[in-house]
C-alpha positions as CSV (number, residue, x, y, z in Angstrom):
1,M,44.7,46.3,-160.5
2,T,44.1,43.4,-158.3
3,M,47.3,41.8,-157.0
4,Q,47.3,38.1,-156.1
5,S,49.8,36.4,-153.9
6,S,51.6,33.7,-155.7
7,G,53.1,32.2,-152.4
8,P,51.5,30.7,-149.4
9,S,49.9,33.1,-146.9
10,Q,51.9,34.5,-144.0
11,Q,50.0,32.3,-141.6
12,N,51.0,29.2,-143.6
13,S,54.6,30.3,-143.9
14,L,55.0,30.6,-140.2
15,G,53.4,27.2,-139.7
16,P,50.8,26.2,-137.1
17,K,51.5,27.2,-133.5
18,K,52.5,24.2,-131.4
19,K,50.7,23.6,-128.1
20,T,51.7,21.6,-125.2
21,S,49.5,18.5,-124.9
22,M,47.5,17.8,-121.8
23,G,49.5,14.6,-121.2
24,V,52.8,16.6,-121.1
25,Q,51.3,19.1,-118.7
26,V,50.0,16.3,-116.4
27,L,53.5,14.7,-116.5
28,A,55.2,18.0,-115.5
29,Y,52.7,18.4,-112.6
30,L,53.4,14.8,-111.6
31,I,57.1,15.4,-111.5
32,G,56.8,18.6,-109.5
33,S,54.3,17.0,-107.1
34,C,56.5,14.0,-106.5
35,F,59.5,16.2,-106.0
36,G,57.7,18.5,-103.6
37,L,56.1,15.7,-101.6
38,G,59.4,13.9,-101.5
39,I,61.1,16.9,-99.9
40,I,58.3,17.2,-97.3
41,T,58.6,13.4,-96.6
42,A,62.4,13.5,-96.3
43,I,62.2,16.4,-93.8
44,G,59.2,15.2,-91.8
45,M,58.8,11.5,-92.3
46,T,61.5,9.9,-94.4
47,G,61.5,6.1,-94.5
48,T,59.5,4.1,-97.1
49,P,57.3,7.0,-98.3
50,G,60.4,9.0,-99.2
51,I,61.7,6.0,-101.2
52,I,58.5,5.6,-103.1
53,L,58.2,9.3,-103.9
54,G,61.8,9.5,-104.8
55,V,61.5,6.6,-107.3
56,L,58.4,8.2,-108.8
57,A,60.2,11.5,-109.2
58,V,63.2,9.7,-110.9
59,A,60.9,7.7,-113.3
60,G,58.8,10.7,-114.2
61,S,61.8,12.9,-114.9
62,I,63.4,10.2,-117.1
63,I,60.1,10.0,-119.1
64,A,60.1,13.8,-119.5
65,I,63.7,13.9,-120.7
66,V,62.8,11.3,-123.4
67,K,59.4,12.7,-124.5
68,V,59.7,16.4,-123.9
69,P,63.0,17.9,-124.9
70,R,62.0,21.4,-123.6
71,L,61.8,19.9,-120.1
72,R,65.2,18.3,-120.1
73,V,66.8,20.8,-117.8
74,L,64.0,20.7,-115.3
75,A,63.7,16.9,-115.6
76,S,67.5,16.6,-114.9
77,F,67.1,18.3,-111.6
78,G,64.1,16.1,-110.9
79,V,66.3,13.0,-111.5
80,I,69.0,14.3,-109.1
81,G,66.4,15.3,-106.5
82,G,64.6,11.9,-106.8
83,V,67.9,10.0,-106.3
84,V,68.7,12.1,-103.2
85,L,65.3,11.5,-101.8
86,T,65.5,7.8,-102.4
87,L,68.9,7.6,-100.7
88,L,67.6,9.6,-97.7
89,G,64.6,7.3,-97.5
90,L,66.9,4.2,-97.6
91,G,69.1,5.7,-94.9
92,A,66.0,6.4,-92.7
93,V,64.7,2.9,-93.2
94,G,68.1,1.5,-92.2
95,A,68.4,3.6,-89.1
96,E,64.9,2.6,-88.1
97,E,65.7,-1.0,-88.6
98,T,68.9,-0.6,-86.5
99,A,67.0,1.2,-83.7
100,Q,64.3,-1.5,-83.7
101,A,67.0,-4.2,-83.6
102,R,68.8,-2.4,-80.7
103,A,65.5,-2.0,-78.8
104,Q,64.7,-5.7,-79.4
105,A,68.1,-6.7,-78.2
106,N,67.7,-4.6,-75.0
107,M,64.3,-6.1,-74.4
108,D,65.8,-9.6,-74.9
109,E,68.6,-8.8,-72.5
110,A,66.2,-7.4,-69.9
111,K,64.0,-10.5,-70.2
112,K,67.1,-12.7,-69.9
113,R,68.2,-10.9,-66.7
114,R,64.7,-11.1,-65.3
115,L,64.4,-14.8,-65.9
116,E,67.9,-15.4,-64.4
117,A,66.9,-13.3,-61.3
118,E,63.6,-15.3,-61.0
119,A,65.6,-18.5,-61.3
120,R,68.0,-17.4,-58.6
121,A,65.2,-16.3,-56.3
122,T,63.4,-19.7,-56.8
123,E,66.6,-21.6,-56.1
124,L,67.2,-19.5,-52.9
125,A,63.7,-20.0,-51.8
126,L,64.1,-23.8,-52.2
127,K,67.4,-23.7,-50.2
128,F,65.7,-21.7,-47.4
129,E,62.9,-24.3,-47.3
130,D,65.6,-26.9,-46.7
131,L,67.0,-25.0,-43.7
132,A,66.2,-26.3,-40.3
133,A,66.6,-24.6,-37.0
134,S,69.6,-26.8,-36.3
135,S,71.4,-25.9,-39.5
136,K,74.9,-24.6,-39.1
137,N,75.2,-20.9,-38.7
138,E,78.0,-20.8,-41.3
139,D,75.8,-22.3,-43.9
140,V,72.8,-20.1,-43.0
141,L,75.1,-17.0,-43.0
142,A,76.4,-17.7,-46.5
143,L,72.9,-18.2,-47.8
144,C,71.6,-15.0,-46.1
145,E,74.5,-13.0,-47.6
146,Q,73.7,-14.4,-51.1
147,A,70.0,-13.8,-50.6
148,V,70.4,-10.1,-49.6
149,S,72.3,-9.3,-52.8
150,A,69.5,-11.1,-54.8
151,G,66.8,-9.5,-52.7
152,G,65.0,-12.7,-52.0
153,I,65.0,-13.6,-48.3
154,P,61.7,-15.3,-47.2
155,A,59.9,-13.4,-44.5
156,N,60.2,-16.3,-42.0
157,H,64.0,-16.2,-42.3
158,K,64.6,-12.4,-42.2
159,E,65.0,-12.3,-38.4
160,R,67.6,-15.1,-38.3
161,C,69.5,-13.6,-41.2
162,G,69.5,-10.1,-39.7
163,T,70.8,-11.5,-36.4
164,L,73.6,-13.6,-38.0
165,L,74.8,-10.8,-40.3
166,Y,74.8,-8.3,-37.4
167,A,76.8,-10.7,-35.2
168,Q,79.3,-11.4,-38.0
169,G,79.8,-7.7,-38.6
170,Q,80.2,-7.0,-34.9
171,A,82.8,-9.8,-34.7
172,R,84.8,-8.6,-37.8
173,L,85.1,-4.9,-36.8
174,S,88.1,-5.3,-34.5
175,K,90.1,-7.3,-37.1
176,E,88.8,-6.3,-40.5
177,R,87.0,-3.0,-40.2
178,S,86.0,-2.9,-43.9
179,E,84.6,-6.5,-43.8
180,G,82.7,-5.7,-40.5
181,L,81.1,-2.7,-42.1
182,R,80.1,-4.8,-45.1
183,Y,78.2,-7.3,-42.9
184,L,76.6,-4.5,-40.9
185,A,75.5,-2.9,-44.2
186,L,73.9,-6.2,-45.2
187,A,72.2,-6.5,-41.9
188,G,70.9,-2.9,-42.2
189,Q,69.0,-3.9,-45.4
190,I,67.0,-6.6,-43.7
191,E,63.8,-5.9,-41.8
192,S,64.7,-7.4,-38.4
193,S,65.2,-6.5,-34.8
194,K,68.9,-5.9,-35.5
195,R,68.4,-3.5,-38.3
196,A,68.6,-0.3,-36.2
197,D,71.5,-1.7,-34.2
198,A,73.4,-2.5,-37.4
199,V,72.9,1.0,-38.8
200,A,73.9,2.7,-35.6
201,L,77.0,0.5,-35.1
202,A,78.1,1.1,-38.7
203,A,77.8,4.9,-38.3
204,K,79.7,4.8,-35.0
205,T,82.4,2.7,-36.5
206,E,82.8,5.1,-39.4
207,R,83.0,8.1,-37.1
208,D,85.6,6.4,-34.9
209,A,87.6,5.5,-38.0
210,L,87.4,9.1,-39.1
211,R,88.7,10.3,-35.8
212,D,91.6,7.8,-35.9
213,D,92.5,8.8,-39.4
214,T,92.3,12.5,-38.5
215,N,94.6,12.0,-35.5
216,A,97.0,10.1,-37.7
217,S,96.9,13.0,-40.2
218,L,97.6,15.5,-37.4
219,K,100.6,13.5,-36.3
220,D,101.9,13.3,-39.9
221,A,101.4,17.0,-40.5
222,Q,103.2,17.9,-37.3
223,A,106.1,15.8,-38.3
224,Q,106.2,17.3,-41.8
225,L,106.0,20.8,-40.2
226,A,108.9,20.0,-38.0
227,A,110.9,18.9,-41.0
228,K,109.9,22.1,-42.8
229,D,108.1,20.0,-45.4
230,I,105.4,22.6,-45.8
231,T,104.0,21.4,-49.1
232,N,103.1,17.9,-47.8
233,A,102.0,19.3,-44.5
234,R,99.5,21.5,-46.2
235,A,98.3,18.6,-48.4
236,T,97.8,16.4,-45.4
237,L,95.8,19.0,-43.5
238,N,93.6,19.9,-46.5
239,A,92.6,16.2,-47.0
240,A,91.8,15.8,-43.3
241,H,89.8,19.1,-43.4
242,K,87.6,17.8,-46.3
243,R,86.9,14.5,-44.4
244,I,85.9,16.3,-41.2
245,A,83.8,18.9,-43.0
246,A,81.9,16.2,-44.8
247,A,81.3,14.3,-41.5
248,L,80.1,17.5,-39.7
249,Q,77.5,18.2,-42.4
250,S,75.7,15.0,-41.4
251,E,76.6,15.2,-37.7
252,P,76.9,18.9,-36.9
253,N,76.6,18.3,-33.1
254,D,79.4,15.8,-32.9
255,K,81.7,17.5,-30.3
256,P,84.7,15.2,-30.8
257,L,84.7,15.8,-34.5
258,A,84.4,19.6,-33.9
259,A,87.3,19.4,-31.5
260,L,89.4,17.7,-34.2
261,Q,88.4,20.3,-36.7
262,Q,89.7,23.0,-34.3
263,R,93.0,21.2,-33.9
264,L,93.3,21.0,-37.6
265,E,92.7,24.8,-37.9
266,D,95.3,25.5,-35.2
267,L,97.9,23.4,-37.0
268,T,97.0,25.0,-40.3
269,Q,97.7,28.4,-38.9
270,K,101.1,27.3,-37.8
271,V,101.8,25.9,-41.3
272,E,100.7,29.2,-42.8
273,K,103.1,31.1,-40.6
274,E,105.9,28.8,-41.7
275,E,104.9,29.4,-45.3
276,E,105.2,33.1,-44.7
277,K,108.6,32.7,-43.1
278,Q,109.9,30.6,-46.0
279,A,108.5,33.0,-48.5
280,S,110.1,35.9,-46.7
281,A,113.4,34.0,-46.5
282,K,113.2,33.3,-50.3
283,R,112.6,37.0,-50.9
284,R,115.4,38.1,-48.6
285,A,117.9,35.9,-50.5
286,D,117.8,38.5,-53.3
287,Y,117.8,41.5,-50.9
288,I,120.6,44.1,-50.8
289,K,123.4,42.8,-48.6
290,E,124.8,46.2,-47.6
291,S,123.4,48.0,-44.6
292,C,121.2,51.1,-44.9
293,A,124.0,53.3,-43.8
294,Q,126.4,51.9,-46.4
295,V,123.9,52.5,-49.3
296,S,123.0,55.9,-47.9
297,R,126.7,57.0,-47.8
298,T,127.2,55.7,-51.3
299,F,124.5,57.9,-52.8
300,G,124.3,60.7,-50.2
301,P,126.0,64.1,-50.0
302,S,129.2,62.7,-48.5
303,S,129.6,60.2,-51.4
304,K,132.9,60.4,-53.3
305,L,131.2,59.3,-56.5
306,S,130.3,61.8,-59.3
307,D,126.7,62.2,-60.3
308,L,127.4,60.2,-63.5
309,Q,129.0,57.4,-61.5
310,K,126.0,57.4,-59.1
311,D,123.6,57.2,-62.0
312,E,125.4,54.2,-63.5
313,L,125.7,52.4,-60.1
314,W,122.1,53.1,-59.2
315,K,121.0,50.8,-62.1
316,S,122.2,47.8,-60.0
317,Y,120.2,49.0,-56.9
318,K,116.9,50.2,-58.3
319,G,114.1,47.8,-57.6
320,K,116.1,45.7,-55.2
321,G,114.6,44.7,-51.9
322,F,115.9,45.4,-48.4
323,A,115.2,44.5,-44.8
324,W,116.7,47.2,-42.5
325,N,116.2,48.4,-39.0
326,L,115.1,52.0,-39.4
327,E,114.3,54.8,-37.0
328,V,111.1,56.8,-37.6
329,V,111.7,60.5,-38.1
330,E,108.3,61.7,-39.2
331,V,104.9,60.4,-40.6
332,S,102.8,62.6,-42.8
333,E,100.3,62.6,-45.6
334,G,101.8,62.5,-49.0
335,M,101.4,65.4,-51.5
336,L,99.7,63.1,-54.1
337,G,97.7,61.1,-51.6
338,G,98.7,58.2,-49.3
339,Y,101.3,58.6,-46.6
340,T,105.0,59.4,-46.4
341,V,107.3,58.0,-43.7
342,Q,110.8,59.5,-43.2
343,F,113.5,57.2,-41.7
344,K,117.0,57.3,-40.6
345,C,119.5,54.4,-40.8
346,G,119.5,53.8,-37.1
347,R,120.1,56.1,-34.1
348,N,123.7,56.9,-35.1
349,S,122.9,58.1,-38.6
350,P,124.9,61.3,-39.5
351,S,122.0,62.6,-41.6
352,L,120.3,65.8,-40.4
353,I,116.8,65.0,-41.6
354,Q,116.5,61.6,-43.2
355,D,118.3,58.7,-45.0
356,I,115.3,57.1,-46.7
357,Q,111.8,58.1,-47.4
358,M,109.0,55.5,-48.0
359,S,105.7,56.1,-49.7
360,F,102.6,54.2,-48.5
361,S,99.2,53.9,-50.1
362,K,96.0,55.3,-48.6
363,H,95.1,51.7,-47.6
364,A,98.0,51.5,-45.2
365,R,96.6,54.1,-42.8
366,A,96.3,51.5,-39.9
367,T,99.9,50.6,-40.4
368,V,101.4,54.1,-40.5
369,M,99.2,55.2,-37.5
370,E,101.0,52.7,-35.3
371,L,104.5,54.1,-36.1
372,Q,106.0,56.1,-33.3
373,K,108.6,58.8,-33.8
374,G,112.0,57.8,-32.6
375,A,111.1,54.1,-32.5
376,V,113.2,51.6,-34.5
377,Y,111.4,49.0,-36.7
378,E,112.5,46.3,-39.0
379,V,111.2,47.5,-42.4
380,E,111.0,45.6,-45.7
381,G,110.8,47.5,-49.0
382,K,112.4,48.1,-52.3
383,L,114.4,51.0,-53.6
384,T,112.7,53.2,-56.2
385,N,114.9,56.3,-56.6
386,T,117.8,58.3,-55.1
387,S,118.5,62.0,-54.6
388,T,121.6,63.7,-53.3
389,L,119.5,66.1,-51.2
390,F,116.6,63.9,-50.1
391,G,118.4,60.5,-49.8
392,L,116.9,57.2,-50.9
393,G,113.3,56.7,-52.0
394,A,111.5,53.4,-51.4
395,E,108.1,51.7,-51.2
396,P,107.0,48.9,-48.9
397,L,106.8,45.2,-49.8
């Protein structure tokens, strides 16, 4: 039996397959191209091209949203990207315009300064033309000083200006050294027969001034040292040292400056010794006030204190510094390295062997090698331990 379908065919029930039109594809490619080119432009070029491509991306994306629902998500990103590119382009254009305006302003300012300089030079040239050989030196000097700063002295007036400025500097040195040096510096800038003289006199004046200042600093530092004002004495000497060192770099063979430097170094050594004395006095202010013999008897075999009492009392002595006159009993190498020096508390100590034993590092070899058995030395150290049998233990400061 032949069966016939009463309904539409399967193909018809599913409906015709929809195809994307060529126009939509072109539009999608346009959006992608504008977006891609916009990114490249924003990174590498920005400016007006970025604005144009950004606007095209926005426009194309909006059309896609309206016409092709399936591309709405992609087109929405296209709108956002296009807006960002447009803003970046606008920012770049604004920055470029600002830079151009700044460059133009700088050019205008430079042009203005150049024109003003040319006007001043022209005015000075006219004034120099009006000068006569009989013109007052005061008027000529003022014009020369003005012209040096402007750099516009005519060739036929350089000799006269150089001579006048040099003479003025020479005259001012004894009364106003800074003003004299200023005039000499101006004379040194002019090509004239006095140029070399001006430079040499200025250099000599500065060296003489440096010597005067250094002698004054030495006098001040000596007074400060006498008053035990070590901090200010050190600051005064350091400042003078810097000035002399800088001068000797340019004039290494200047014997008077070298002699001043030696005087500074000699006085600096005295200041350093006083610093050491003050530091030592400050340390000794916290030293143990009892004598070596008193402390030794307190903790030695003849002590009337119990071991418990000694342990408690030792807490107030351990780590404390001392400065005692001690007699050397023996010097030997330590069991764990370094050196050991045995001392008695002076020649009349009742101890049979030692009152105090000090440990020195291996770096103190030169010091311990100079110690003589039986000799008495003033020793600075700090207490480290105590023992009824071996006495006090200490290390040097």
